[in-house]
N, C-alpha and C positions, 0 to 999 in steps of 0.2 A: 391038754385033752388034743391026741391026735385026729386030725381028719382026713377022710380020703378025698381023691381027685373029684370036684364037683358037689361036694356034700355042704350044706350052709350050717351055719351054726343055728340052734334052734331057738333062739332068744335074741337074735339079732332083728333091729326095728325094720317094720315094713317100709317105712318113709324115713329115705335119708334127709338130713340139713344140708341144704345148698352151702357149697365151699365157697360162695361169696361171701365176704365179710363187710360189715358196713364200718367205713372209715370215712374221714373227712378227705381224702386223698381220691377215693373211689367214688364217693358221692360227686366228688369235683368232675369227675372225669365224663358224668352224664351231662353236664350244665356247660363243660369248658369252651363249647362252640357258639353259644346262645348269646353273645353279647352283642348289641345293638350299633354301639358305637365301634367302626372299623380300627380306630386307634387303640382302643382299649382291647379290642381281640387280637393286634398284632402283638401288645406287649403280653396277653396271657399264653398267647403262641409261643413267643420267647422264653416265658418261664417255662413251659413244659418240655421246650428242647434242651433249656439248662439243667433242669430235673434228669432228663435223661443222660446229659454227659455226665453230671455229678454222679448219679447212680451207676454206671460204668464202672467206673473205679474205686466202689466205696465197698463197705462192708453192710451186711445185712441189716444191723442197728442203726447205722447214720443213714441208709437208704430209707428207711421207714420213717425215722425223725424228720429229715427233710421232707419228705411226703407229706407227713402229718401237718407242720407249718404250713406247705405251700396249698394243701385243700382245703385248710380253713380260711387263708387267705383269699382264694378264689372264690369261695362260698361266701365270703363275707362282701362281695361285691354285687350290687344292683347290676339288673342286666342291661341298665342304660348309664350306667356309670362312666362317665366321660374322665379320663386318665388325665386331661389336659389340668384339670382341678388339682391334681397331686403338686406338691411344692416340695422344697428343700425339709421344711419341719414335718409334712406328712410322714416321708421317707424314713426320718430321724425317730419319730415316733412309732412306727413301726418297729424301728430296731428293739425298741427299749421296752414294747406293750406286747407285742406278737405272743400267744400263748405258745409255750413250747420250751424245752430246754434249751440254754443259751448256745450249746455247741451246734443244736438245728437252726436256731433262729438265725446264728449269724451268716450262713453261705446263702441261706434263701434271702437275707437282706442284702447281701453283698451282689446277688444276682439281679434281687429286683432293682437297686439302685444304680446298676451298670445299664440294664436295658432300657431304662426310663430315661437315663441321661444320655443314651444312644438316639432313642425317639425324640427327644427333649431339644437335642440339635437339630434332628431331621426337621422338625415341624417348628421349631422357634416358638414354643409356649411361652419359655421362662428364661429371656437371655441372661439373667444375673447367675443361672447354675451354669452356665457354658465356662467360666472360669475354674469351677469344678472339676470338668471333664477335661480340663486342659492341664491341671498340674495333678491328675491321680490317674486318667488314663494310660499315660508313658510307664506307670508301675505297676498297672492294676494287678498283673498275676502275681507279683511279689506281695501284695498287700496282704498279710495275715490277720490284724487287727484294725477293723473298719471303725470301732469305738474312737480309737484316737486319732486315726490316719484320713477317716470320711465323713463321719458323724459331725463332729466338729464345724466343719464348712455347710453341712446341710441344715443345722439347727441354729447356727450365727453364732455359736459361740467364739468361734475364730474366724478371721476375715480372711478369706482366699487369696484376695490380693496381695496379701502381705505374707503369703507363707508358700513354700514349695517343699516338694519331697525330695529326700537324698537318699542314695544309695550306697552304703559303704562297709566296710568290716566292724564287727563290733572290736573292743578293745583289746582282747584277749590277742597274741600275736597270730594265732591260728582261729582267730572268731570266723563267724559266717556272716554274709552279706545280710542285711538287714537295712529296712528302711525307715529313716528319721523325718518328723516333722520339724523342720527348719521355719523360725518365724523370724521377720525383718521388721524394723519400725518405718516402713515405706512401701508404697505399692509399684513404686519405679522398677519397670521390669529391666531396664538397662542397669541399673544397681545390681539387682538381683542376678541377674546372669552374669553380671560381671565376677560376683562375689562367690557365685557355685563354680564357675570357671578359676578362680584362685583355689578355691578349696579344694577342687579334684586335683590340681597341679601339683598341690603341698602335701594331702594327705589320702589315705586310704581306709581311714578308720572313722567312725560315726563322731561328731564332735562333742569333745568334753565341756565342760559346764564354762570356761573362760573363753572357748572359742565361742559358745553360744552367745555371750555377750557380746563379742568384737560383731557378729550378725545382729544382734537383736537392737544393739543401740549405734548403728553405723551412721544411719542419717543425723539422729541426735548430734553425736560427734561432730559434725559438721554444721549445726545449728539449721537442719533440713533444707541448707541451700546446696544441692546435690549436683557434680558435672552431669553434661550430657554427653560426654566423650573421653576418653581415657586420657585426652590431652588436658582437660580440665584438672587433674591432679596433679600438684605441683609444691613446692618448697612451702608455701603458703597453706595447703590444705593438711599437708604431714603434719606441719606446727601444729596446727589446730588440734587435731586428732592425737597427737601424742600427748598434749596435754588434759586431753578429756579423758581417754585411756588411762595414763597414769595416775590419774586422779582417783581411776576404781580399783584398780589391779594391775600387777605386774604381768600377768600374762596375757590379758588382751592387748594391753599395749606390745607386746612381743609380736603376738600377730599381726598386729597393724605394721609393723617395722616389715614384716614377710609379705604384706599385701604390696608394699610401695616396692619391695624389690621386683615383684612380679609385675607389677604397673610399669616400671623402668625396662624390663627386658620385653614387655608387650609393645611397647614405645617403638622400639629400634631404635632408629638413627636420631629420631625427632624428639629426644629426652627433655621434659619439661622440669628436669631437677639436675643443676651442674656444680661446678665449682664456682661458678658466680654466686649461687645460693649459700655457699660455705657448705656445702652438701657432696659426699661421693657415696657410692653403693657401700663400701666398706666403712665409711662413717654412718651410715644410717643401720648396717647390720652389726655396729658394734655395741658392746654392753654399755657404753657410755651417751649414748643418743639421748636417751630419755632425762640423764643427770645433766646433760652440758650443752644441748642443744637447745634446749627449752630455756636455759640461761642466758643464751647467745653466743655461744662458742661456737667458732664459724670454722670450716675447715681450711686449712692452709699446707699446701705441700711445699717444704721446704726447699728454697732456690736463690741460692746468693746473688745470682745474675737478674731478678727480679727486684723491684724497689720493698722496701720492708713495710709489710701491710698495716696499714693505719688502723685497725679497729685493736681493740686490747685483751680478747680474748680467744685464745686460738687453740683450735684442734688441730695439731700439726703432725705430721709423720714425715720420715726419711725420703728423700729419692734415691734412685737407685745408686746415682754417683756419691751421695753421702752415706752409702753404707760401708763403714769400718769394721765392724765387730760382728758375731753371731747374731747379737741382741737387736741389730739394727736393722729390723725387717721394715719394709715400706707399708705393709698392712697394719702396723702397730701406732697407735694413736696416741701422744701424749697431750695433756691440756694446761695449757699458760694462762694464768691470770694475772697480767701484767697490771692492774687495778691495785695490785697489792703492793705497789709502791707508789707512794703518795705524790710525791713529786714529778712533776709532769716532764722537766727536762732528764732528770736519771730515768723516768720510765722508757721515754723515747732512747735513751742511749743503750739500756739493758735489751731492748728490742733490736737494735742496731748489732751490739755485741754478740746476740745470742747468733740473728741473722747470717752476718757475714766474718767475724771478727775471732770468735771461738774456733778452734782447731780441733777439738775432740770429737769423737763418735758422738752420733745422736744421742745416745741414751745418758751418756755422759756428760754431754751439753745440755741437756733437759737437766738434770741431774745438780748441774752446777748453778744455772739460772735459779733453781729452785732454793739453791742457799743463798745466793743473791739477794733474792725477793725475803727471804726470812731476815739477813741482816737489815734492809730498811724498814720492815715490819717492828723488828726489834728497836730499831733507832727511834723510831716514831713513839714507840711505848716509852724509852728513856728521856724523849724530850717532854713528853705529857707530865713525866715526874720532877725531871731535874733541870730543864732547860734555863731556869734562873739560876739556880747554882753554877751550871757553868758559865753563863753570863758574869755572875761575879768573880769567878775564878780567872776571868780572862778580862778584866776590865782594864787593863792596863794596856791591850794589844790594840792593833788595828784590823785583827781577824773579823772578816764578815762571818759571823756565827750562825746568822741564818740559813746561809747557802754553802755551810763547809762541813764536810764530815771531820769531825774533832778526833783528837786521839784518845780521849775521854771515852768516846761510843767504842772505838776498836779496841780499847784495852777491857772494856766490861764485857763486849762481846765473846773474845777469846778465851777471858776467863770463865765464862761460863760453861766452854766447852773443854777446858784443858785437862779437867778430871773426868769428865764425863766419856771422853773417846780415846781410842788406841791412837799411837801417833800415825797410823795409815789414815785411818777417817777424820783426823785432825787437819792433816794437810788436803785431805780431798776436800775438806769443807772451807778451809782459809786461804788456799793458794789461788781458786777462782775469783772469791772476792778482791783479794790483791791485784790481781790482773785487770778487774773489771775497773777498781778505783785509780788503776795507773792510766787505763784507756780512756778515763774521763778526763783526767789530769793532761794528759798528752793532748787531747783534741781539744783543750779550754771549754769544755761540756760542764763541768761540775768540779768545784775544787775539793782535794781531800789534802788535809794538812800534813806536812812532809813528815813530823814525827809520827804519824799513825802507821806509816810504813814499816817502821822499826818493831812494831806488835804485830805485824803479820809475817813475821819471820819464825818459819816450823821446825826450828832446831830446837830440838828438846821439849817440845810440846807434844800434847795427848799422853796422858802419863798412866792412861789406865791399861792394865796389863792384857797382851794380845792373848785371847782364848786359843789354846792349841787344840786343832782339829784331831782327834785320834782314831785310828781304825777301828772297826767293828771287831770286837772280841770272837775270835774262832766257833765257840758254842754259839753266841750267840746267830752269826753267819749263816751256820748250818741250817738253825731253825728258820732264819728269813728266806733264804732260797729254795727251803721246803715247803713253805707256804706259797711263794711265787709261781714255785712249779705247778703245785695243785692247783692253783686260781686260774694259770695259763690255759689249763683245759676248758674253762668256762665258755670264753668267747675271743674274739680277734683280739680286741682292746687290752683283756689282759695279757694275751700273749705279747703285744707289741711293749707292754709295761713289761713284760719279764725280759725282753730283747734290750730294752732300754738300761735293765739294770744289769744284765751281762755286761753290755759295752762299757757302762759307769764303772765296774770293777777290772775289766781286762784291758782298758785303753786309757791313756793318759788324758783323755778329753776331759773337760769339764761339761756338767750338763747342759747348758745352753749350746754347746758346738755339737754334742750328740742329736740333740734335739734338732738342730738344723741344719743335718745332714741331708744332701739331695738324694735323688733315684740314681744319678750316676756318679755317686760317690766312691763306687768301687772300681779301682783300676788294677790294671794287672802291670806290674814293673817290668818282671822277666817271666818266664816260662814258669808258672807253680807257685810265683810269688805274687802276694797281692797287697794292696796299701788302701788306706781311704783318704780321698782329696777332702779335707774339711777347711771350714774358716775358723781361726784359731783367733783367742782374744788377745790382739795386740792393738798398738795406737793407729796402725794402718790396716787392720783386718786382712792380713795377709792370708794365701791360702798355703797350706803346707800337706805333705803325704804323711801318714801314718801306718808303718808297716803293722799286717794284723796276722793274727794265725789262722789255721783253717778254721777253727771254731767260730773266731768273729766274721770271716766270709760267709760261712754258713749261716749265722744270723741275720746278717745283711739280705742274703738272697732269700730267707723267709720275711721278711719283715717288705721286702718288694712284691713277693707275691700275695701277703696276707693284703697288701694296700692296692694292688693292681687294680681291681673294681671300684672302688673309690676314687683313685688318680685319673680314671679314664671320664668319671662325671664331672670333674671337678674343673673350677676354671682355670684358664692358663695359668694366671698368676701367683696360685697356690700348688699347683698338681706335682710341682717338683719336689716337696717335701717327701723323704724316705719315711717317716712317722705321720703319714695323711690322715687325718679321721674328720667324721663326718657327724658330728656330736649333736648340732642343734639343725636338722630339716635343712639341708642342702649349703650348712656353714662350715666351710673346708677350712682345714687349718692344720699346721703341725701340733702334735700334743704340745701342751704348754707346760712350762715347767713348774707353775703351781700344782697342776694336776697330777703330775709324777711325783711332786714332793707330798702331797695327800694321799695319794695310792700308799706310798710309801709306808706313810704314819700309821695307815689302816691296818696294814701288813704288820709292823712291828708291834702295834696294840693287841693284834689278833694272837700273834704266839706269846705274849708277856715279855717281850723284850724292850729295853729304853728306844726312844723314838731317833733314829738314825735318820742322816741326810744324805745327799747326793756327796755332798764334800766328805764326809765319814768313809764312802764306798769308795771315794775316787784315793784314799787313805789305805786300803784294804787290799793285799795282794795274795788273797789263798786261789791264786790261779787253778792250782791241780783241782782243788773242791769244786770250783764254779764250771771248770773245764770238762769236768766227767759228768757233771748233771746236765750239761749241753748233750754231751755224748748220748746221754740217756734218753733226752726228751727228743732226738732226732726222729724217731719213727713217729712221736706225737705231731712233729712239725710237718712231717712228709704227710700225715694223714690232713693237717689244716690243708696242705696245698692242692688236696685232692676236690675238696669241696668248691671248686669250678671258680677259682681265684685266679689260678697260676697261669691261665692262656685265655685271655680275654681279646676275642679278634676285635679289630677296628670296626668299629660300626662304618658303616656306607653314606652316614647321613651327616656327616661333619658340614659344618659352615665351612664358605669358601674361605675365610679368614683362617680357620684350623689348618686347613691343607694348607695355604701358605707358610702359617707359621713354622708348621712341621717340615716345610721344604726349605726354608729360610734356615732354621737351627740345625739341619743335617749338612746343609750344605757349605755352611760356614763356621761350622763347629762352635756355636755361641747360645747361650740361652738368654732371650729376649726377656721373659719374666714380666715383672709389672715395669718395665723401663717407660717413664712417662714422655710423651711427645709435644713438648711444648709450642713448638711452632705449627704453622698451618700446611696440612697436604690437601691439595684441592685437583680436582682433574684438569683445571686451565686457570690461566693466570694473565688475562690479555695484557695487563698493565707492566707486563715485566719489561726492563730496561737493561740493556747491557753492563751499564755502568753500577747497578744494583747485585750483580751477579757476586756471589761470597762461596766460599769453602770449596775451592777448584771447581765451581760449575754444579756445585750441589741444589742450589738454590739462589734466593735473592732477598735482601735486605729491605722491608718496609719502613724502617726508623730513618727518619732525618740526619740522627748521627749515631756513632756506635755505640752502644752502652754494654757490651759485654765485658766483664773485669778479668782482667788475669790471663790465665792459659785455658780457661772455660772455652766452650767452644759455640759456634755460632747458632748450632743446633738447639740449644739450651734457652734461645732466646725468643719470645713471644712475638719478635718483629721476623723473625724469619719465615718465609714460605716458598714449596717447592711443589711440582708437579711431575707425574710419569714420565714425563720426557727426559727427567733427570735419575733415571734409576741406572743407568751405566754407569756415571759418575760417583754415583754411591756404592754401587758394587767395586769399581776400581778405588774407591776410599778403603772399604774393606780390606781389599787383598794388601794394600800398602798396610796398613795396620797389623796384619797377621804376618808381614814380614817384619815390621819393628818388636812386635811381640816375642817373634822367636830369636832376633838378634841381640834382646835387650836382657841382661843378667841380673838387673836389679828388681826384686819380687816387689817392690813397691811401685815402681814404675810399670812393671807388666799389668799389675792391678788397675792400675788407671788407662791403662791402654785397653784392657778388655771391656772397662765400663764404656770407654769412648766405643768400642767395636759394637756393645751392645745398643747402645744410642742410636748409632747408624742403621743396624739391623731393624730396630723399631719403628725408623723410619720408613726404611724400605719395606717392611710389611706394609706399611698404611699406603706406600706408593703401588704397591702391584694390587691392594684392594680397590684402590680408586681406578686402576687400569682395567680390572676386573668386572668392575661396576659399568664404565664406560663401552666395554666392549658387550655386555649383557644389553645392556640400552641400546646399543645398536643392531644387535639380532633381534631383540623384540620388536624394534620398529622396522 
């Protein structure tokens, strides 16, 4: 019906109802200022201010829900209510029982808890609640779920002294930041803070179950005897915690090793774990720590100038001067159990032979000593069965059978392997045994019957046919490279595998030499002509240049680009690898050959072809096929370079020692790597005497008599000591070595001289560090 202006509806009620609605909130407005206890009034006022803040950013339904719950709370309070009577259980009970929908009760409860805790801290009603304030307030604005993150502290279901909140990403790579309640088995705040600092230094995601186990049972792993500072963590605590965590689960044990790496880095120069404990950082981070250190294997750096270690369980690695093949990497540990040899004289002889008599590369030396141990274990088993028969057979001789290696024992051992091994494998097993037995005979350590040596000849032995390594058929090869190309688009690691595969096919290099390539392996021989400088598998570990095609050059450049960011973060002793990866939370290394072998196998299975090895690929020469594939993928590789890895600026926050190392390596053309400094480098040596000067003035000898063997250098002796005053002498020594390297035509001599040069540079680095420390101390004072 249309109405004219000013005209009323005929049936409109004469008395309109008021627009005031009776609601808990509106009713509470009438009395919200009537509380007799000032502190109660202060809390109520704070709640209404919180309501205004909440309602300013919410929708109408949320506003009404919040006001409804708040009104009921205020109306439920007596005018003389004293809020000091409120405690944690009261607040928790309000959250659980307040009338209203949960999504409205929760924000009111959160505001009530917050403002009460603020007043409680101000007026000191319940000191026991201050810990709740301490652990929750730094994260208060991020707390969404008070049921799990706050209420358990108030109702007593969780001990707030043993809990902390941790802010991190969810497991997904693009996950949001969330809060996690982290529980400890100790109220020790130093330990809690230390573990949180460790966690934030390692992770940016919320803890997984195994990581929570590490925190939940940390104090228990130390029998609740907790260190009071970071220097209380040592080899003893490490061993105790390793035994504890490995008995529970492998993953928390791994977390424990990362924790000790964090501790050692935090300790700086005052480390409580050292070689004296049979440990190094490399050993701690190795996969063998849990298996071997618990059993008593101690770290031993191979140094023939030092006495043979008296212990029987070795976790041994080669030193820089012992590296003769691509496989002899100083970070590689090998484990030797000399207790496998029951006779103590032979056991000591085996140690001595391995330590200073064997001349093979480290990995071959390790293999050889294992074969020798195997023989003596076999000999013990023979004697347990046939010793009486041996004695009967030799009844008419004067031979000391109990203390002699008998011909029968050698015959039975060699016959065991004759048909099982190829001629090459047979020689690799028998020749070291022959050399070792001859060594014991020559040095009157333990006798071997002369007739036994006749049966250690290798001519005509090892009758198993040699299995020929065949190239990959062309059709299979095409399928294999297709899947490798496709997977290379997934991530950087797969692209590196693809590059390794191409080098495996396009160069004559063994896979160990490829994976040992350094970041400076690419050299320009003449304009436009490039080569790879590689360590090849020879007895002397020679380096040689392998001329390469443009495609191979491009592959190496892309590998350098893809690993640039990782290399910048890696420790100095690992960063030189071309195929550098960081697979295990800051555990840097070159891609292991086992990983490449596994990846290659998975690719073969994926396209339904036989499982081919790196050896098969080395025999494969479809160069046109693979070079065309590389050309097709140039654009893909270029895209990879644009992801931010190609040009990483050097950070300005390098440590002093990093700047020094860069300077020395650039100035003297040497890669220091992990060359060990066996002697002592100090800022000053007051006990210095002119008669003790050695190595053309480079330092002093502290030993009463010289114990350096053969052509070895004084710098490889623990008795050597030097100070920054001798920097000029070291510089001159390096200049002399440079001239000797240039003038020498013998590749083996060049390699040795370069290793000595690295040793001098390693000492020079330490001398500059000591000099820098002294100058800094003077400046500060």
